[in-house]
Structure formats: C-alpha cells, structure tokens
VEXDREN-2710 file (C-alpha; in Angstrom, 1 decimal):
% VEXDREN-2710
k/r/px/py/pz
1/MET/0.0/0.0/0.0
2/THR/1.2/3.5/-0.8
3/ASP/-0.3/7.0/-0.2
4/SER/-1.8/6.8/-3.9
5/ILE/-4.2/3.9/-2.6
6/ALA/-7.5/5.4/-1.5
7/VAL/-9.1/4.0/1.6
8/SER/-12.7/4.8/2.3
9/LEU/-13.7/4.9/6.1
10/TYR/-17.2/4.9/7.3
11/TYR/-18.1/5.9/10.8
12/ILE/-20.9/7.3/13.0
13/LEU/-19.1/10.0/14.9
14/PRO/-17.6/13.1/13.1
15/GLU/-14.1/14.2/13.0
16/TYR/-11.8/11.8/15.1
17/GLY/-14.4/10.7/17.6
18/GLY/-14.9/7.2/18.9
19/LEU/-13.7/4.1/17.2
20/GLY/-13.0/5.7/13.9
21/GLY/-10.5/8.0/15.4
22/PRO/-7.6/5.5/15.8
23/ILE/-7.9/4.3/12.2
24/ARG/-7.8/7.9/11.0
25/LEU/-4.9/8.7/13.1
26/MET/-2.8/5.8/11.8
27/LEU/-3.7/6.5/8.2
28/ASP/-2.7/10.1/8.8
29/ASP/0.6/9.0/10.4
30/ALA/1.3/6.7/7.5
31/GLY/0.6/9.4/4.9
32/VAL/-2.1/7.3/3.3
33/PHE/-4.9/9.1/1.4
34/TYR/-8.3/8.2/2.5
35/VAL/-12.0/9.5/2.4
36/PHE/-13.8/9.8/5.7
37/ASN/-17.6/9.2/5.3
38/TYR/-19.5/10.4/8.3
39/ILE/-22.9/8.6/8.7
40/GLU/-25.5/10.1/10.9
41/TYR/-26.2/7.7/13.8
42/TYR/-29.8/8.0/14.9
43/GLU/-31.7/7.8/11.4
44/GLU/-29.4/7.4/8.5
45/PHE/-27.2/4.5/9.9
46/PRO/-29.9/2.2/11.3
47/ASN/-32.6/2.9/8.7
48/LYS/-30.5/3.2/5.5
49/VAL/-26.9/2.2/5.7
50/LYS/-27.2/-1.0/7.8
51/PRO/-29.9/-2.5/5.7
52/ARG/-28.1/-1.6/2.6
53/TRP/-24.8/-3.2/3.8
54/ILE/-26.7/-6.4/4.7
55/GLU/-28.5/-6.4/1.4
56/GLU/-25.1/-6.1/-0.4
57/GLY/-23.8/-9.2/1.4
58/HIS/-21.7/-7.4/4.1
59/PRO/-22.4/-9.5/7.2
60/PHE/-20.7/-7.1/9.6
61/ASP/-23.4/-4.4/9.7
62/CYS/-21.5/-2.2/12.1
63/ALA/-19.1/0.8/11.8
64/PRO/-16.3/1.5/11.6
65/MET/-16.0/-0.1/8.2
66/ILE/-13.4/0.5/5.5
67/GLU/-13.4/-0.1/1.7
68/LEU/-10.1/-1.0/0.1
69/TYR/-9.7/-2.6/-3.4
70/GLU/-13.4/-2.9/-3.7
71/LYS/-13.6/-5.0/-0.5
72/ARG/-15.0/-4.2/2.9
73/TYR/-13.4/-4.7/6.3
74/SER/-14.9/-4.1/9.7
75/GLY/-14.0/-3.8/13.5
76/THR/-11.6/-1.2/14.8
77/GLN/-9.0/-3.6/16.2
78/PRO/-9.1/-5.9/13.1
79/ILE/-8.9/-3.0/10.8
80/LEU/-5.8/-1.5/12.6
81/ARG/-4.1/-4.8/12.4
82/PHE/-5.0/-5.4/8.8
83/LEU/-4.0/-2.0/7.6
84/SER/-0.6/-2.3/9.5
85/LYS/0.1/-5.6/7.5
86/LYS/-0.9/-3.8/4.3
87/LEU/1.7/-1.1/5.3
88/ASN/4.4/-3.8/5.5
89/ASN/3.8/-4.3/9.2
90/LYS/4.7/-0.7/9.8
91/TYR/2.8/-0.6/13.0
92/THR/3.2/-4.2/14.1
93/PRO/6.1/-5.3/16.5
94/ASP/8.6/-7.7/15.0
95/ASP/8.7/-9.6/18.2
96/LEU/5.8/-12.0/18.9
97/ASP/5.6/-11.3/22.5
98/LEU/5.5/-7.5/21.9
99/GLU/2.8/-8.0/19.3
100/GLN/0.7/-9.9/21.9
101/TYR/1.4/-7.0/24.3
102/VAL/0.2/-4.5/21.8
103/ASP/-2.9/-6.5/21.1
104/ALA/-3.7/-6.7/24.7
105/THR/-3.2/-3.0/25.1
106/THR/-5.6/-2.4/22.2
107/ASP/-8.2/-4.8/23.7
108/TYR/-8.1/-2.9/27.1
109/ALA/-8.4/0.5/25.3
110/ALA/-11.5/-0.8/23.6
111/ASP/-12.9/-1.7/27.2
112/TRP/-12.0/1.7/28.4
113/ILE/-13.8/3.7/25.6
114/GLN/-16.8/1.3/26.0
115/ALA/-17.0/2.4/29.6
116/TYR/-16.9/6.0/28.6
117/PHE/-19.5/5.5/25.8
118/ASN/-21.9/3.8/28.4
119/ALA/-21.5/6.8/30.7
120/ALA/-21.9/9.4/27.9
121/TYR/-24.6/7.8/25.8
122/ARG/-26.6/5.4/28.1
123/THR/-26.5/6.2/31.7
124/LEU/-25.8/9.9/30.7
125/ASN/-23.7/10.4/33.9
126/VAL/-20.2/11.2/32.8
127/LYS/-19.4/13.0/36.2
128/GLU/-20.2/9.7/38.1
129/TYR/-18.0/7.7/35.7
130/GLN/-15.2/10.3/36.3
131/GLN/-15.5/10.0/40.0
132/ASN/-15.9/6.2/40.3
133/ASP/-14.1/4.6/37.2
134/LEU/-11.7/7.0/35.5
135/LYS/-8.8/6.8/37.9
136/ARG/-8.7/2.9/37.6
137/TYR/-8.3/3.2/33.8
138/LEU/-5.7/5.9/34.1
139/GLU/-3.7/3.9/36.6
140/ARG/-3.9/0.8/34.4
141/PHE/-2.7/2.4/31.3
142/ASP/0.1/4.4/33.0
143/ARG/1.2/1.0/34.3
144/ILE/0.9/-0.6/30.8
145/TYR/3.1/2.2/29.3
146/SER/5.7/1.9/32.1
147/VAL/6.7/-1.6/31.1
148/HIS/8.9/-1.1/28.0
149/GLU/11.6/1.7/27.7
150/GLY/10.2/4.4/25.5
151/PRO/7.0/6.4/25.0
152/TYR/5.0/3.7/23.2
153/ALA/3.4/0.5/24.5
154/ALA/6.1/-1.5/22.7
155/GLY/8.9/0.8/23.6
156/GLN/10.7/3.0/21.1
157/LYS/8.5/1.8/18.1
158/ILE/5.0/3.1/17.7
159/SER/2.3/0.5/17.1
160/TYR/-1.3/0.5/16.2
161/CYS/-2.5/0.3/19.8
162/ASP/-0.8/3.7/20.5
163/PHE/-3.2/5.6/18.2
164/PHE/-6.1/3.9/20.0
165/VAL/-5.0/4.7/23.5
166/TYR/-4.2/8.4/22.4
167/ILE/-7.7/8.8/21.0
168/VAL/-9.2/7.6/24.3
169/LEU/-6.9/9.9/26.3
170/MET/-8.1/12.9/24.2
171/VAL/-11.8/12.4/25.1
172/ASP/-13.0/15.6/26.7
173/ALA/-13.8/13.8/29.9
174/HIS/-10.2/12.3/30.2
175/LYS/-7.7/14.8/28.8
176/GLU/-7.5/17.1/31.7
177/TYR/-6.6/14.2/34.1
178/ILE/-3.6/12.7/32.3
179/LYS/-1.2/15.3/33.6
180/ASP/-0.7/13.3/36.8
181/TYR/0.3/10.1/34.9
182/PRO/3.9/10.5/33.5
183/TYR/3.8/7.6/31.1
184/LEU/0.6/8.8/29.5
185/VAL/2.0/12.2/29.3
186/ALA/5.0/10.9/27.4
187/LEU/2.8/8.9/25.1
188/ALA/0.8/12.1/24.2
189/LYS/3.8/14.1/23.6
190/ALA/5.3/11.5/21.3
191/ILE/2.2/11.2/19.4
192/GLU/1.9/15.0/19.0
193/SER/5.4/15.5/17.9
194/ARG/5.0/13.1/14.9
195/PRO/5.4/15.1/11.7
196/ASN/2.3/13.9/10.0
197/LEU/0.2/14.4/13.1
198/GLN/1.3/17.8/14.3
199/ASN/-1.7/19.5/12.5
200/VAL/-4.2/16.7/13.1
201/VAL/-3.9/16.6/16.8
202/LYS/-5.0/20.3/17.1
203/GLN/-8.4/19.0/16.0
204/LEU/-8.7/16.8/19.1
END
C-alpha cells in the first residue's frame, strides 16, 4: 500500500471521535490518502446504511468499516491490524511477545472507551464515571506504558495500539486528568510530535 491507494472509512461520529479516530490517526501518520464518510447515527445509519450493507452481502453491519480494493473490512482492532500488515507491518512489532502486548493494550483500550460510551450515551452520567471509574483506567494504562523503555506501548517503536490509546486519552472527559500520569503524558507528547500528526492533533 502507498499513499496513492485510496481507503474509504465509514463511521458514525464526526471528525476523530470514537472508534473511527484510531484508524484515521494511523492513516494520517502513514501518509495514506483516505476518504472519511460520516454517517448520521440515529436515523441514517440504522434505517438506511445498515440494511443496505446487509442487502449487499456485508455480514458485519457495524461501523467503523473500510473499503479497500473494492472489499469491505470491519472492526476497529481488526482494521488496525489489517492496515498495518498492508503497510508492510509498519505498526506491528517484530517480536511476537511484543505483538501480543500491543494486542492486549488495544483490547483494554476498547474496554475503556466502551465504559466511557456507556456513561456518555446510556446512563448519561459522565461525572459519576469520572468519580468512580476513570482513575482505575488511568492507573492501568500508566502501568501498561511503564513496562517497556520508550513512550510507546512496545517501547521506542510506535504500534497501532498507541493511536487507539491516544484517542481515548483525548476524550474531553479524560484529557485534563492525564497530567498526573507521566507515562501517559509521554505517550501524548510522542504522538503529538510526529510530523504527519502535528496539525491533526490540534483538532482533538
């Protein structure tokens, strides 16, 4: 894959929000051209897009979804891994143990953002989530990022999980709290200093 290959990304939150954000951030970092297609969540997605995807034979009727080479691929974590492989494993550790560590970090980041989604869109009580749950997640990820020497989960080399964790850190309900967690601060600074992301992160 080169930057002349167009990826189409479909998601239900605008800009870099939610589960589409890590995919966009990784594509930006890699310099890959892509088209972002925002789908309105409450009416357009359930009533038009999902039925159309099913009718067209796409079994995974959820977003995010990407189109590449006239094929469709779904799921944030699988898409991140898939695109990394397409990019000659640019964001996949060479060491199998490190790859497992990166996968586990991505999995736990998905748990964290789901906890936030539940508070923001279901219970509608973000303040209670901040008081009762947020510290546990911040401590967990500061611990995860303390294991290997370097700002990234795998050490000195960035991997796909780092884009996911950064997006979670930049949620409005989280970002003001990371200053007390040095390894998370180091990750944020490393992401924000990457050449292809310096303008992008200003949108977050």
